[in-house]
N, C-alpha and C positions, 0 to 999 in steps of 0.2 A: 671392810665388809666381807663376810664369808659367802661362799658360793651356796645358794639355796638348794642346788641339786646335789651337793656333796653326800647327803645320806644315801643317795642311790648307788654310790660306790659299793655299799655293802651287798648289793645284789649281783655284783660281778661274778662271784663263784657259781651263780646259777646259770650263767650264759652257756657253759659247756653242756650241762644236762639238758638244757632247753634246745640247744643246737642238735644234740644227739636224738632227742625226742622228735624234733621236727624232721630230721633225716629219716627216722624210723617210720614216721607217719606218711611222709610224702614220697621219699625216694627209694626206700628199701623195696616196697612192692613193685615199683617201676623197674629197678635193676633186676630183681629176681624174675619177674615176668619176661624180661628180655633174655635173661640167661637161660631160662627153660626152653625158649625157642631154638637155642643153639645146641641142645643135647641131642645126641643120636638115639637110635633105637636100642632097646634092651638095657640090661644091667650095666653094661660097660659104655653106655651112651656118653658118659663124661669123658671118655677117651676117644670116641668116634663122633666128631661133631656132625650135626645135620647139614644137609645141603644149604639150608637157609643161613647157617652160621657163616659159611664161606661167602655167600651172597651179601651178608650184612657187613662183614669185616673187610673183605677184598672184592668190592663190587666190580671194579673195572677188570681186574685180573681174572676173576671168575667168569665174567662175560667173555673175555678174550679166549679163555680155555673152553668155551662152548658149554659152560655150566657142568663140566665133567670134573668131579673131584679127583679122579685118577690123574688128570693132567697137572695137578698142583703138586708141589714138592713138600718135603719134610718141614721146611721153613714155614710154609703156609699152615700146615697142620699144627705145628708147635705154637705159633702165634694165636691161632684160633682156639686151641685147647687152653692156653694160658689166659687168654682174654675171657673165656667162659668161666674158668675157675675164679678169676679175679672178680668177675661180676657177681658170683655167689659169695665169695669169702670176704672181700673187702667191706661190703656193706654190713655184714654181720659183725665184723671186728669193730667197726665204727659204732654201731648201735650198742654193743656190749661194753665198749670202752676198753678194748684190749689193744695194746700198742697204738693208742688212739692217734697220736701225732703222725706216726708212720702210716697207719691205715688211712687217715684222712688225706695225707699227701699222696698216697697211692691212688685214692679215689679222684683227687684233682687231676693227676696225670691221666687216669682212665678217661675222665670227662673231656680233657683236652684232645686226646687221641680220637675219642668218639665223635667229638665235634668236627675235627678236621676230616674224618672219614665221611661224615654226613655232608660237609660243605664241598669237599673236593671229590670224593669217590661217588657220592650219590647225587651230585649236581646241585646241592643246596645253595651254592654261591649265586646261581642264576635265578633263584626264587626268593624274592624279597620277603614274602610272607613266611617262608621257612627260615631264612637267614636272620631276618630282623635287622635292626640298626639301633644303635644307642642314640639318645637325645632326639628321638623322632616323635615323641609323645605317644607312641603305641607300645604298650608293655608286653605284647603277646608274641613277639618273634621267638620261635622255638629255640634257635641256636644261641644267638648272642644275648638276648634278654634273659631267658629262663636259666640258661646254663651259667651265666655270670652270677646269678643269685645262688645257684647250687655251689659254685666254687667259693663264694663268700662265706656261705654257711660252713663249709668244710675248712676254710682258712681260719675261722674262729677256733676250731678244734686243733689245727696245726699250731696256732699261737698259744692257746690257753691249756691245751691238753684235755683229757676226758672229764675232768671235774670230780667233785666229791663222790659221785655215785657210779664211777667207772670201776671196772674190774682191775684196771691198772693200779688203783689204790690198794686193793687186796694183794695183788701179785707183788708189787714193789714196796709194800709196807715196811719191810725190814731195811730198805734202802732209803727211807724217808729222811732226807737231809735237806736243810734249807737251801734254796736256790735263789739266785738273783731274781727279783720280781715277785717272790712269794710275799704275801701280805701278812702271813702269820709271824709272830715273833719267834726268834731263835729260842731253843730250850734253855732254861736257866740252869747254869752249872754251879759248882761250888763258888762261893764268893771269897775273894781274897781278904785276909785279915789284916 
């Protein structure tokens, strides 16, 4: 007896575009809105993070410094600037499908660091409604519940790539060689006589 769901395997190539579309609809606005709050004043604001950026990324260190940016070192500035840029660039790369696997992996790392900062730096470990818990029948915990779904969505892209509608296909078209796991047949070559 054959598997009655086998025809659904043909929909597998659509998982990546669907994952990227959901990311664009749900998470791109979230990350961009968050990144905008980290920009400093003026044209070079992307090089001079706002006070809120330091408070978001280094909450305990910034509090210990009396909320004075001048008390923080080059390390804190570099991490804050890199985090702000990543929050703008990685989501765009995921949505466009550019270096999709690497971009999605970068987003997963970003979400892990963001979650640890929220749990440890901002005291989310002490707040059950913020932290959430798996297997508790409540799906609305901001950290564990929601971000696990975000990571799963991105893991689909790490595993499957950007899909047929990704810019990766255009960029790497000349290097289109069959890889293990590809479902398309290898190109037919000359047949032996």
